[in-house]
C-alpha beads as a LAMMPS data file, in Angstrom:
LAMMPS data file: protein, C-alpha beads

293 atoms
292 bonds

1 atom types
1 bond types

-500.0 500.0 xlo xhi
-500.0 500.0 ylo yhi
-500.0 500.0 zlo zhi

Masses

1 110.0

Atoms # bond

1 1 1 -468.367 -300.710 -145.885
2 1 1 -470.728 -301.747 -148.652
3 1 1 -472.560 -298.393 -148.380
4 1 1 -469.234 -296.567 -148.397
5 1 1 -468.228 -298.370 -151.650
6 1 1 -471.470 -297.593 -153.270
7 1 1 -471.288 -293.967 -152.306
8 1 1 -467.695 -293.551 -153.599
9 1 1 -468.557 -295.367 -156.781
10 1 1 -471.598 -293.078 -157.440
11 1 1 -469.374 -289.972 -156.741
12 1 1 -466.734 -291.202 -159.007
13 1 1 -469.296 -291.773 -161.859
14 1 1 -470.720 -288.318 -161.395
15 1 1 -467.282 -286.791 -161.410
16 1 1 -466.385 -288.645 -164.630
17 1 1 -469.597 -287.465 -166.262
18 1 1 -468.980 -283.888 -165.301
19 1 1 -465.347 -284.049 -166.720
20 1 1 -466.707 -285.413 -169.931
21 1 1 -469.198 -282.619 -170.315
22 1 1 -466.596 -280.060 -169.475
23 1 1 -464.090 -281.443 -172.064
24 1 1 -466.467 -281.945 -175.063
25 1 1 -465.321 -279.540 -177.807
26 1 1 -467.543 -276.483 -177.892
27 1 1 -466.723 -275.334 -181.436
28 1 1 -469.449 -276.186 -184.027
29 1 1 -468.636 -273.859 -186.635
30 1 1 -470.135 -270.894 -184.830
31 1 1 -468.584 -268.102 -182.691
32 1 1 -471.389 -267.565 -180.417
33 1 1 -473.200 -269.159 -177.298
34 1 1 -475.625 -272.044 -178.177
35 1 1 -478.812 -273.185 -176.406
36 1 1 -478.136 -275.427 -173.451
37 1 1 -474.357 -274.928 -173.668
38 1 1 -472.610 -276.382 -170.637
39 1 1 -468.991 -275.708 -171.687
40 1 1 -466.987 -272.793 -172.897
41 1 1 -467.640 -271.089 -176.141
42 1 1 -465.657 -272.672 -178.956
43 1 1 -462.033 -271.794 -179.294
44 1 1 -460.735 -270.119 -182.471
45 1 1 -457.184 -268.763 -181.499
46 1 1 -454.076 -270.232 -179.708
47 1 1 -454.884 -268.232 -176.529
48 1 1 -458.361 -269.516 -176.383
49 1 1 -457.111 -273.087 -177.009
50 1 1 -454.953 -272.765 -173.948
51 1 1 -457.777 -271.277 -171.814
52 1 1 -459.836 -274.349 -172.747
53 1 1 -456.998 -276.785 -171.968
54 1 1 -456.339 -274.972 -168.560
55 1 1 -459.993 -275.000 -167.720
56 1 1 -460.410 -278.632 -168.291
57 1 1 -457.229 -279.588 -166.624
58 1 1 -458.115 -277.528 -163.594
59 1 1 -461.589 -279.133 -163.474
60 1 1 -459.909 -282.500 -163.213
61 1 1 -457.833 -281.452 -160.289
62 1 1 -460.922 -280.010 -158.590
63 1 1 -462.808 -283.206 -158.964
64 1 1 -460.015 -285.364 -157.728
65 1 1 -459.486 -283.071 -154.588
66 1 1 -463.332 -283.166 -154.085
67 1 1 -463.564 -286.931 -154.230
68 1 1 -460.735 -287.194 -151.859
69 1 1 -462.272 -284.996 -149.339
70 1 1 -465.647 -286.782 -149.762
71 1 1 -463.917 -290.056 -149.107
72 1 1 -462.266 -288.751 -145.979
73 1 1 -465.682 -287.384 -144.827
74 1 1 -467.484 -290.769 -145.351
75 1 1 -464.656 -292.697 -143.729
76 1 1 -464.694 -290.483 -140.659
77 1 1 -468.592 -290.702 -140.335
78 1 1 -468.494 -294.497 -140.269
79 1 1 -465.163 -295.158 -138.608
80 1 1 -465.276 -292.583 -135.765
81 1 1 -468.874 -292.358 -134.801
82 1 1 -470.064 -292.942 -131.337
83 1 1 -471.340 -296.495 -131.907
84 1 1 -468.113 -297.631 -133.459
85 1 1 -466.051 -295.902 -130.745
86 1 1 -467.788 -295.963 -127.370
87 1 1 -464.509 -294.896 -125.791
88 1 1 -463.408 -291.622 -127.480
89 1 1 -459.778 -291.302 -128.562
90 1 1 -457.491 -289.033 -126.607
91 1 1 -455.295 -288.112 -129.573
92 1 1 -454.543 -284.289 -129.572
93 1 1 -452.315 -283.980 -132.623
94 1 1 -450.311 -285.835 -135.296
95 1 1 -447.292 -284.051 -136.642
96 1 1 -447.152 -286.036 -139.890
97 1 1 -450.693 -285.228 -140.820
98 1 1 -450.369 -281.611 -139.993
99 1 1 -447.292 -281.297 -142.240
100 1 1 -449.051 -283.277 -144.985
101 1 1 -452.299 -281.226 -145.049
102 1 1 -450.165 -278.012 -145.176
103 1 1 -447.547 -279.137 -147.801
104 1 1 -449.729 -281.025 -150.117
105 1 1 -452.240 -278.204 -150.853
106 1 1 -449.201 -275.802 -151.356
107 1 1 -447.768 -278.240 -153.961
108 1 1 -451.108 -278.411 -155.723
109 1 1 -451.294 -274.669 -155.811
110 1 1 -447.827 -274.526 -157.275
111 1 1 -448.671 -276.992 -159.931
112 1 1 -451.833 -274.881 -160.825
113 1 1 -449.720 -271.657 -160.823
114 1 1 -447.236 -272.810 -163.503
115 1 1 -449.656 -273.101 -166.462
116 1 1 -451.563 -270.118 -164.989
117 1 1 -448.473 -267.788 -165.341
118 1 1 -447.864 -269.200 -168.834
119 1 1 -451.397 -268.193 -169.718
120 1 1 -450.798 -264.783 -168.545
121 1 1 -447.679 -264.518 -170.392
122 1 1 -449.226 -265.695 -173.601
123 1 1 -452.054 -263.168 -173.157
124 1 1 -450.074 -260.133 -172.213
125 1 1 -447.042 -260.403 -174.450
126 1 1 -448.140 -259.054 -177.852
127 1 1 -446.146 -260.770 -180.747
128 1 1 -445.094 -258.842 -183.821
129 1 1 -448.427 -257.984 -185.413
130 1 1 -449.471 -258.272 -189.120
131 1 1 -452.050 -255.604 -188.581
132 1 1 -453.519 -253.224 -185.907
133 1 1 -457.019 -252.334 -185.013
134 1 1 -457.912 -249.548 -182.529
135 1 1 -461.324 -250.257 -180.752
136 1 1 -463.094 -247.486 -178.864
137 1 1 -466.014 -248.263 -176.545
138 1 1 -468.857 -245.648 -176.508
139 1 1 -472.247 -245.440 -175.071
140 1 1 -473.497 -247.674 -176.541
141 1 1 -471.514 -248.977 -179.565
142 1 1 -467.993 -249.742 -180.734
143 1 1 -465.886 -247.788 -183.170
144 1 1 -462.939 -249.460 -185.184
145 1 1 -460.007 -247.849 -186.677
146 1 1 -457.799 -249.703 -189.108
147 1 1 -454.168 -248.505 -189.181
148 1 1 -451.696 -248.884 -191.897
149 1 1 -448.075 -247.775 -191.897
150 1 1 -448.725 -246.370 -188.409
151 1 1 -451.483 -244.059 -189.636
152 1 1 -455.167 -244.392 -189.386
153 1 1 -456.393 -245.556 -192.925
154 1 1 -460.155 -245.548 -192.104
155 1 1 -462.565 -246.139 -189.247
156 1 1 -466.260 -246.976 -188.678
157 1 1 -468.817 -247.448 -186.018
158 1 1 -470.445 -250.726 -185.239
159 1 1 -474.098 -250.688 -183.804
160 1 1 -476.454 -253.438 -182.901
161 1 1 -479.175 -254.143 -185.394
162 1 1 -482.550 -253.699 -183.765
163 1 1 -485.361 -256.221 -184.418
164 1 1 -486.796 -254.173 -187.362
165 1 1 -483.347 -253.516 -188.985
166 1 1 -482.518 -257.180 -188.467
167 1 1 -485.777 -258.441 -190.071
168 1 1 -485.313 -256.065 -192.885
169 1 1 -481.690 -257.126 -193.464
170 1 1 -482.789 -260.715 -193.642
171 1 1 -485.754 -260.122 -195.917
172 1 1 -483.606 -258.193 -198.340
173 1 1 -480.861 -260.917 -198.288
174 1 1 -478.217 -258.351 -197.217
175 1 1 -477.445 -260.854 -194.382
176 1 1 -478.184 -264.484 -193.924
177 1 1 -480.647 -265.478 -191.165
178 1 1 -477.886 -267.735 -189.524
179 1 1 -475.478 -264.795 -189.573
180 1 1 -477.954 -262.401 -187.788
181 1 1 -478.390 -263.660 -184.239
182 1 1 -480.732 -261.696 -182.121
183 1 1 -478.872 -258.953 -179.937
184 1 1 -475.522 -259.940 -181.645
185 1 1 -475.934 -258.883 -185.309
186 1 1 -474.355 -255.457 -186.216
187 1 1 -474.518 -253.180 -189.011
188 1 1 -470.816 -253.007 -189.673
189 1 1 -468.584 -256.071 -188.739
190 1 1 -464.934 -255.841 -188.121
191 1 1 -463.205 -258.029 -190.834
192 1 1 -459.760 -259.694 -190.303
193 1 1 -457.807 -262.281 -192.400
194 1 1 -457.422 -265.797 -191.149
195 1 1 -453.923 -266.860 -189.802
196 1 1 -452.794 -263.306 -189.250
197 1 1 -451.657 -261.781 -185.780
198 1 1 -454.010 -258.885 -184.984
199 1 1 -452.990 -256.371 -182.343
200 1 1 -456.021 -254.749 -180.709
201 1 1 -455.664 -251.442 -179.004
202 1 1 -458.678 -250.789 -176.753
203 1 1 -459.826 -247.500 -175.038
204 1 1 -463.033 -245.799 -173.928
205 1 1 -464.584 -242.642 -175.037
206 1 1 -466.953 -241.889 -172.101
207 1 1 -467.186 -244.467 -169.375
208 1 1 -465.407 -247.891 -168.754
209 1 1 -466.434 -250.670 -171.112
210 1 1 -464.969 -254.172 -171.530
211 1 1 -464.117 -255.561 -174.855
212 1 1 -464.923 -259.362 -174.745
213 1 1 -464.722 -262.065 -177.462
214 1 1 -464.908 -265.467 -175.824
215 1 1 -463.889 -267.408 -178.934
216 1 1 -460.577 -265.217 -179.285
217 1 1 -459.810 -265.465 -175.544
218 1 1 -460.062 -261.659 -175.359
219 1 1 -461.373 -259.707 -172.252
220 1 1 -459.827 -256.302 -171.779
221 1 1 -460.968 -253.055 -170.217
222 1 1 -461.749 -250.074 -172.386
223 1 1 -460.873 -247.136 -170.159
224 1 1 -461.020 -243.375 -171.164
225 1 1 -457.712 -241.861 -171.283
226 1 1 -455.884 -245.201 -171.398
227 1 1 -454.817 -247.418 -174.195
228 1 1 -454.730 -251.146 -173.300
229 1 1 -453.659 -253.790 -175.697
230 1 1 -454.293 -257.400 -176.613
231 1 1 -453.984 -259.713 -179.600
232 1 1 -455.423 -262.615 -181.249
233 1 1 -454.778 -264.822 -184.340
234 1 1 -457.990 -266.595 -185.715
235 1 1 -457.262 -270.022 -187.032
236 1 1 -460.421 -270.670 -188.951
237 1 1 -462.898 -268.494 -190.967
238 1 1 -466.255 -267.615 -189.569
239 1 1 -468.078 -264.931 -187.566
240 1 1 -467.196 -264.576 -183.892
241 1 1 -469.361 -262.551 -181.561
242 1 1 -468.793 -260.923 -178.181
243 1 1 -470.323 -258.250 -176.050
244 1 1 -469.324 -255.414 -173.572
245 1 1 -468.966 -257.245 -170.289
246 1 1 -468.666 -254.316 -167.873
247 1 1 -471.881 -252.464 -166.847
248 1 1 -471.648 -249.165 -168.633
249 1 1 -474.951 -247.717 -168.560
250 1 1 -478.681 -248.114 -169.683
251 1 1 -477.865 -249.848 -173.041
252 1 1 -474.835 -251.985 -171.713
253 1 1 -476.532 -255.135 -173.047
254 1 1 -476.892 -253.784 -176.471
255 1 1 -473.176 -253.482 -177.287
256 1 1 -472.327 -256.485 -179.352
257 1 1 -469.079 -257.268 -181.069
258 1 1 -468.838 -258.991 -184.299
259 1 1 -465.609 -260.110 -186.080
260 1 1 -465.701 -261.769 -189.455
261 1 1 -462.671 -263.961 -190.209
262 1 1 -462.121 -264.460 -193.992
263 1 1 -459.307 -265.513 -196.366
264 1 1 -456.596 -263.187 -197.338
265 1 1 -458.172 -262.636 -200.860
266 1 1 -461.516 -261.711 -199.399
267 1 1 -460.026 -259.500 -196.877
268 1 1 -458.077 -257.621 -199.624
269 1 1 -461.227 -257.191 -201.540
270 1 1 -463.112 -256.014 -198.380
271 1 1 -460.176 -253.570 -197.549
272 1 1 -460.470 -251.860 -200.879
273 1 1 -464.236 -251.492 -200.592
274 1 1 -464.007 -250.429 -196.953
275 1 1 -461.476 -247.532 -197.647
276 1 1 -463.918 -246.060 -200.066
277 1 1 -466.955 -246.532 -197.852
278 1 1 -465.602 -245.403 -194.537
279 1 1 -462.540 -243.146 -195.301
280 1 1 -464.620 -239.880 -194.639
281 1 1 -467.577 -241.484 -192.722
282 1 1 -468.951 -240.068 -189.635
283 1 1 -471.074 -242.973 -188.878
284 1 1 -472.036 -242.271 -185.302
285 1 1 -472.974 -238.738 -185.891
286 1 1 -475.257 -239.384 -188.712
287 1 1 -476.947 -242.446 -187.070
288 1 1 -477.394 -240.652 -183.776
289 1 1 -478.743 -237.519 -185.481
290 1 1 -481.208 -239.695 -187.505
291 1 1 -482.343 -241.581 -184.439
292 1 1 -483.049 -238.363 -182.528
293 1 1 -485.347 -237.055 -185.250

Bonds

1 1 1 2
2 1 2 3
3 1 3 4
4 1 4 5
5 1 5 6
6 1 6 7
7 1 7 8
8 1 8 9
9 1 9 10
10 1 10 11
11 1 11 12
12 1 12 13
13 1 13 14
14 1 14 15
15 1 15 16
16 1 16 17
17 1 17 18
18 1 18 19
19 1 19 20
20 1 20 21
21 1 21 22
22 1 22 23
23 1 23 24
24 1 24 25
25 1 25 26
26 1 26 27
27 1 27 28
28 1 28 29
29 1 29 30
30 1 30 31
31 1 31 32
32 1 32 33
33 1 33 34
34 1 34 35
35 1 35 36
36 1 36 37
37 1 37 38
38 1 38 39
39 1 39 40
40 1 40 41
41 1 41 42
42 1 42 43
43 1 43 44
44 1 44 45
45 1 45 46
46 1 46 47
47 1 47 48
48 1 48 49
49 1 49 50
50 1 50 51
51 1 51 52
52 1 52 53
53 1 53 54
54 1 54 55
55 1 55 56
56 1 56 57
57 1 57 58
58 1 58 59
59 1 59 60
60 1 60 61
61 1 61 62
62 1 62 63
63 1 63 64
64 1 64 65
65 1 65 66
66 1 66 67
67 1 67 68
68 1 68 69
69 1 69 70
70 1 70 71
71 1 71 72
72 1 72 73
73 1 73 74
74 1 74 75
75 1 75 76
76 1 76 77
77 1 77 78
78 1 78 79
79 1 79 80
80 1 80 81
81 1 81 82
82 1 82 83
83 1 83 84
84 1 84 85
85 1 85 86
86 1 86 87
87 1 87 88
88 1 88 89
89 1 89 90
90 1 90 91
91 1 91 92
92 1 92 93
93 1 93 94
94 1 94 95
95 1 95 96
96 1 96 97
97 1 97 98
98 1 98 99
99 1 99 100
100 1 100 101
101 1 101 102
102 1 102 103
103 1 103 104
104 1 104 105
105 1 105 106
106 1 106 107
107 1 107 108
108 1 108 109
109 1 109 110
110 1 110 111
111 1 111 112
112 1 112 113
113 1 113 114
114 1 114 115
115 1 115 116
116 1 116 117
117 1 117 118
118 1 118 119
119 1 119 120
120 1 120 121
121 1 121 122
122 1 122 123
123 1 123 124
124 1 124 125
125 1 125 126
126 1 126 127
127 1 127 128
128 1 128 129
129 1 129 130
130 1 130 131
131 1 131 132
132 1 132 133
133 1 133 134
134 1 134 135
135 1 135 136
136 1 136 137
137 1 137 138
138 1 138 139
139 1 139 140
140 1 140 141
141 1 141 142
142 1 142 143
143 1 143 144
144 1 144 145
145 1 145 146
146 1 146 147
147 1 147 148
148 1 148 149
149 1 149 150
150 1 150 151
151 1 151 152
152 1 152 153
153 1 153 154
154 1 154 155
155 1 155 156
156 1 156 157
157 1 157 158
158 1 158 159
159 1 159 160
160 1 160 161
161 1 161 162
162 1 162 163
163 1 163 164
164 1 164 165
165 1 165 166
166 1 166 167
167 1 167 168
168 1 168 169
169 1 169 170
170 1 170 171
171 1 171 172
172 1 172 173
173 1 173 174
174 1 174 175
175 1 175 176
176 1 176 177
177 1 177 178
178 1 178 179
179 1 179 180
180 1 180 181
181 1 181 182
182 1 182 183
183 1 183 184
184 1 184 185
185 1 185 186
186 1 186 187
187 1 187 188
188 1 188 189
189 1 189 190
190 1 190 191
191 1 191 192
192 1 192 193
193 1 193 194
194 1 194 195
195 1 195 196
196 1 196 197
197 1 197 198
198 1 198 199
199 1 199 200
200 1 200 201
201 1 201 202
202 1 202 203
203 1 203 204
204 1 204 205
205 1 205 206
206 1 206 207
207 1 207 208
208 1 208 209
209 1 209 210
210 1 210 211
211 1 211 212
212 1 212 213
213 1 213 214
214 1 214 215
215 1 215 216
216 1 216 217
217 1 217 218
218 1 218 219
219 1 219 220
220 1 220 221
221 1 221 222
222 1 222 223
223 1 223 224
224 1 224 225
225 1 225 226
226 1 226 227
227 1 227 228
228 1 228 229
229 1 229 230
230 1 230 231
231 1 231 232
232 1 232 233
233 1 233 234
234 1 234 235
235 1 235 236
236 1 236 237
237 1 237 238
238 1 238 239
239 1 239 240
240 1 240 241
241 1 241 242
242 1 242 243
243 1 243 244
244 1 244 245
245 1 245 246
246 1 246 247
247 1 247 248
248 1 248 249
249 1 249 250
250 1 250 251
251 1 251 252
252 1 252 253
253 1 253 254
254 1 254 255
255 1 255 256
256 1 256 257
257 1 257 258
258 1 258 259
259 1 259 260
260 1 260 261
261 1 261 262
262 1 262 263
263 1 263 264
264 1 264 265
265 1 265 266
266 1 266 267
267 1 267 268
268 1 268 269
269 1 269 270
270 1 270 271
271 1 271 272
272 1 272 273
273 1 273 274
274 1 274 275
275 1 275 276
276 1 276 277
277 1 277 278
278 1 278 279
279 1 279 280
280 1 280 281
281 1 281 282
282 1 282 283
283 1 283 284
284 1 284 285
285 1 285 286
286 1 286 287
287 1 287 288
288 1 288 289
289 1 289 290
290 1 290 291
291 1 291 292
292 1 292 293
């Protein structure tokens, strides 16, 4: 029994340590993964906050169930081994136990299902939006269209900066070093105002892509011929990164997503500049043509 007590105590401490690691806030002023990160990427929207809460709460349930099963296994090993029971029991069934191990797991699943359905509802029901952005996945970059008054105001392409472009941008101080992570920095960031509901319409131009921004709680298919819809409301300023998370071809891993969340004043200034810069732009055609020379 002393060994059993030590085993259960060790398991309990390990479970508590794992829960503590899982529930440590991941947000540290950055919207991208960090080295040795063991938890989810930092939350920046109500949907992402709910995802974090559900993840942590579910982990607690999992650990409790695991400890209970471990305790039963250890108890059975020491209580019903051949040495302790030279004469085997002739018990064939126990109606109460059979009902219990059927009903209790069902109740646990029901308890898990309730917040799960609430999360799905939160993700899928798009509230009245303050602005709309249409995102098109292409091989291998993203195109953004900003709509105003139900009409496209302007659009642009967002391509990953390669190592040379990234180094030149940092050297020329066009972009800060801490804002140009390798394989995530892009030439044109999508800019949105803080605290505003942004409706995101997602489609694909060639093959299936997946538009994913972990800090926003967004992960949605970009399918050619189909317009999927999601939303987010960033609660704090900063740069938030994502990537295509559906294998879409040779350069699938070079399709980063970058959203810069700014104040309403900075957004208004950027909007004025962007309309002039991108109104008649054919970014992808020029860039691809230049790359092929």
